[in-house]
DOGUBA-695197 format. One line per field, with one value per residue (C-alpha): residue number from 1; z negated, x, y negated. Coordinates in steps of 0.02 Angstrom, whole numbers. Layout:
k: c(NUM:...)
z: c(Z:...)
x: c(X:...)
y: c(Y:...)
//
This chain:
k: c(1:2:3:4:5:6:7:8:9:10:11:12:13:14:15:16:17:18:19:20:21:22:23:24:25:26:27:28:29:30:31:32:33:34:35:36:37:38:39:40:41:42:43:44:45:46:47:48:49:50:51:52:53:54:55:56:57:58:59:60:61:62:63:64:65:66:67:68:69:70:71:72:73:74:75:76:77:78:79:80:81:82:83:84:85:86:87:88:89:90:91:92:93:94:95:96:97:98:99:100:101:102:103:104:105:106:107:108:109:110:111:112:113:114:115:116:117:118:119:120:121:122:123:124:125:126:127:128:129:130:131:132:133:134:135:136:137:138:139:140:141:142:143:144:145:146:147:148:149:150:151:152:153:154:155:156:157:158:159:160:161:162:163:164:165:166:167:168:169:170:171:172:173:174:175:176:177:178:179:180:181:182:183:184:185:186:187:188:189:190:191:192:193:194:195:196:197:198:199:200:201:202:203:204:205:206:207:208:209:210:211:212:213:214:215:216:217:218:219:220:221:222:223:224:225:226:227:228:229:230:231:232:233:234:235:236:237:238:239:240:241:242:243:244:245:246:247:248:249:250:251:252:253:254:255:256:257:258:259:260:261:262:263:264:265:266:267:268:269:270:271:272:273:274:275:276:277:278:279:280:281:282:283:284:285:286:287:288:289:290:291:292:293:294:295:296:297:298:299:300:301:302:303:304:305:306:307:308:309:310:311:312:313:314:315:316:317:318:319:320:321:322:323)
z: c(-1706:-1611:-1527:-1666:-1625:-1494:-1411:-1443:-1308:-1414:-1494:-1648:-1800:-1918:-2054:-2046:-2172:-2218:-2316:-2416:-2403:-2422:-2311:-2411:-2423:-2267:-2360:-2430:-2260:-2179:-2321:-2287:-2099:-2132:-2245:-2248:-2141:-1986:-1990:-1839:-1906:-2077:-2117:-1951:-1946:-1820:-1932:-1888:-2017:-2018:-2140:-2196:-2248:-2278:-2249:-2338:-2511:-2573:-2699:-2542:-2463:-2421:-2338:-2260:-2082:-2097:-2165:-2033:-1896:-1965:-1977:-1801:-1743:-1848:-1773:-1598:-1627:-1733:-1668:-1833:-1931:-1969:-2042:-2122:-2135:-2326:-2434:-2493:-2671:-2807:-2821:-2640:-2649:-2627:-2474:-2408:-2433:-2354:-2208:-2181:-2202:-2084:-1951:-1973:-1945:-1785:-1706:-1771:-1815:-1770:-1906:-2010:-2167:-2222:-2346:-2432:-2516:-2589:-2511:-2666:-2663:-2600:-2514:-2480:-2314:-2266:-2432:-2438:-2262:-2287:-2439:-2327:-2200:-2330:-2349:-2246:-2169:-2130:-2319:-2409:-2499:-2620:-2686:-2792:-2975:-3055:-3203:-3328:-3437:-3398:-3510:-3426:-3488:-3566:-3593:-3484:-3487:-3406:-3218:-3242:-3323:-3285:-3363:-3438:-3322:-3173:-3243:-3407:-3432:-3570:-3453:-3271:-3181:-3133:-2992:-2900:-2942:-2805:-2783:-2667:-2631:-2485:-2407:-2275:-2128:-2194:-2370:-2297:-2198:-2353:-2461:-2331:-2316:-2505:-2517:-2425:-2576:-2711:-2775:-2735:-2901:-2900:-2959:-2789:-2856:-2976:-2843:-2724:-2869:-2883:-2704:-2713:-2855:-2758:-2612:-2715:-2711:-2855:-2854:-2857:-2960:-2888:-3030:-2892:-2854:-2986:-3077:-3097:-3018:-3188:-3098:-3086:-2912:-2885:-2702:-2746:-2842:-2696:-2559:-2637:-2785:-2785:-2658:-2713:-2842:-2878:-2921:-2809:-2748:-2568:-2618:-2723:-2578:-2462:-2590:-2622:-2438:-2432:-2580:-2501:-2356:-2475:-2503:-2644:-2739:-2840:-2999:-2946:-2908:-3084:-3185:-3073:-3014:-3181:-3255:-3106:-3120:-3305:-3291:-3144:-3256:-3402:-3316:-3335:-3326:-3144:-3139:-3122:-3116:-3263:-3440:-3435:-3570:-3645:-3529:-3446:-3303:-3428:-3504:-3328:-3276:-3419:-3370:-3185:-3239:-3335:-3195:-3062:-3185:-3226:-2800:-2614:-2521:-2390:-2223:-2192:-2012:-1990:-1861:-1779:-1758:-1574:-1480)
x: c(215:70:-70:-168:-350:-475:-415:-530:-538:-643:-572:-480:-601:-623:-635:-539:-594:-471:-543:-422:-492:-422:-425:-571:-677:-782:-945:-886:-837:-1005:-1091:-996:-1029:-1216:-1223:-1112:-982:-1091:-1090:-1007:-1037:-1036:-1082:-1025:-862:-837:-798:-704:-693:-549:-528:-344:-297:-145:-95:-195:-102:-6:-142:-259:-132:-254:-376:-234:-260:-446:-445:-325:-437:-587:-499:-455:-632:-695:-564:-611:-801:-790:-617:-601:-471:-281:-172:-6:136:123:30:-142:-108:-145:46:48:-78:51:119:-62:-82:85:31:-135:-51:90:-45:-143:11:58:-104:-222:-108:-242:-370:-411:-447:-404:-520:-446:-574:-587:-707:-817:-847:-1016:-976:-1102:-1016:-1142:-1125:-937:-921:-1021:-898:-749:-818:-797:-614:-461:-394:-232:-198:-111:-264:-269:-446:-528:-569:-417:-341:-242:-102:-123:-2:100:57:219:131:212:54:-50:-64:-38:124:261:434:521:666:552:466:535:427:291:145:108:80:-98:-165:-330:-410:-366:-549:-581:-472:-458:-294:-294:-185:-35:-50:-58:108:193:143:208:369:391:367:528:619:533:534:366:274:146:5:-47:-142:-8:115:27:18:206:230:108:219:370:290:233:47:-72:-229:-394:-539:-698:-822:-944:-817:-894:-832:-923:-1098:-1201:-1323:-1506:-1571:-1614:-1624:-1578:-1427:-1353:-1398:-1366:-1250:-1120:-987:-936:-970:-856:-877:-1025:-1081:-1125:-1307:-1301:-1222:-1355:-1486:-1405:-1402:-1586:-1620:-1530:-1659:-1808:-1890:-1828:-1979:-1980:-1991:-1832:-1746:-1805:-1743:-1646:-1518:-1484:-1459:-1349:-1239:-1216:-1165:-1050:-961:-950:-903:-724:-696:-678:-557:-406:-246:-159:-219:-307:-266:-372:-403:-526:-533:-502:-347:-298:-295:-175:-66:-71:-11:134:171:178:295:404:744:741:577:543:485:301:254:63:16:-152:-268:-282:-436)
y: c(3884:3954:3845:3790:3761:3716:3568:3417:3281:3166:3008:3019:3036:2897:3032:3194:3315:3451:3589:3697:3879:4048:4202:4292:4145:4168:4143:3973:3914:3969:3874:3717:3728:3752:3602:3447:3517:3510:3313:3231:3055:2976:2806:2750:2850:2999:3154:3306:3455:3581:3729:3773:3955:4049:4228:4365:4376:4525:4581:4601:4714:4852:4730:4625:4685:4682:4509:4440:4519:4437:4269:4277:4316:4177:4060:4112:4084:3919:3842:3751:3856:3822:3962:3921:4039:4065:4185:4124:4111:3981:3952:3905:3771:3636:3714:3719:3539:3497:3609:3512:3343:3394:3455:3295:3191:3286:3319:3182:3035:2902:2961:2812:2922:3097:3183:3337:3446:3625:3744:3750:3565:3488:3319:3182:3113:2989:2900:2916:2854:2702:2664:2690:2581:2435:2471:2426:2584:2490:2485:2625:2695:2847:2874:3005:3052:2998:3088:2984:3037:3221:3330:3468:3646:3722:3888:4026:4123:3981:3969:3780:3810:3691:3710:3560:3607:3573:3419:3356:3201:3217:3159:3160:2993:2954:3069:3115:3274:3394:3452:3295:3146:3020:2955:2818:2856:2757:2828:3004:2971:2897:3046:3166:3070:3066:3244:3277:3209:3303:3489:3569:3569:3714:3600:3531:3379:3331:3342:3230:3105:3115:3090:2939:2869:2882:2803:2661:2708:2697:2799:2715:2788:2833:2891:2951:3087:3196:3346:3515:3525:3487:3377:3411:3450:3271:3210:3036:3092:3194:3069:2901:2920:3064:3075:3250:3392:3537:3718:3741:3919:3944:3969:3798:3712:3758:3706:3537:3500:3538:3429:3285:3281:3267:3093:2991:2930:2769:2878:2963:2792:2730:2881:3001:2877:2807:2986:3039:2884:2905:3088:3045:2914:3031:3197:3233:3417:3452:3589:3470:3577:3498:3467:3300:3179:3046:2897:2786:2663:2524:2609:2652:2469:2430:2575:2519:2350:2432:2548:2409:2306:2416:3587:3601:3636:3766:3701:3730:3778:3781:3920:3930:4061:4090:4036)
//
């Protein structure tokens, strides 16, 4: 393992944001840094944001050397990149998550909360930080937009394909969408420990849910962790209601950040917030990695009560891009 990042002498953050990115996603990382990723404080919690990438993938072989050189320049300039020793492919998203959790455990063990997010997610860190401040970080908390009774895809042509030989059960346990979810420090440690005993399912968010089940954790649903960005450009919505929105382009991310700075009028409060809240509760298609089954928080509560009653993995060595 090479030295990983710029050393930070500041106290451990209250909220460590770990953004799953990819070697070729420089524009997305730039948009995050220029918008919500520039925050150093959120709702009273100190914040640190780190991007996690893999090695340039095989399909990018012709550009591999150029991409790696660009990553090293970016790391030298920004000091916020981690690079894992695995190809940057969809199939390796689980390895990426294990890498970022492993790095956090080794280098930032005192962080109160860990927030994993994709690089096309807009985050409302002030609102989320205020919510997290109301929670006990000493508890084992697993928070996000929960998928209930998601069904494994048995179609070999699907990138979500899970053969019955790898996972024979008819449905996955409840899990938080991989687009954005929060783990308290103790929960992150429990998930990482459980991962050592499970084969690495290629569906990252499902795998984290399986690890959570093994560790005795149950996900807590946050409707304000929204799905795809289908919301009107309403400053009240982005500043006061939503914690996250997925499938956001770099241009949209900058526009949403700008909207969040605009005044929130009484008219917006009366109609905009109601509409935003309604959509956030109804939104379901957020790009979760498995096929989501029917479910609701009410049904989930019953499922939770029933649940409460009732292959080898390669080592991951996150390697730093040199400063």
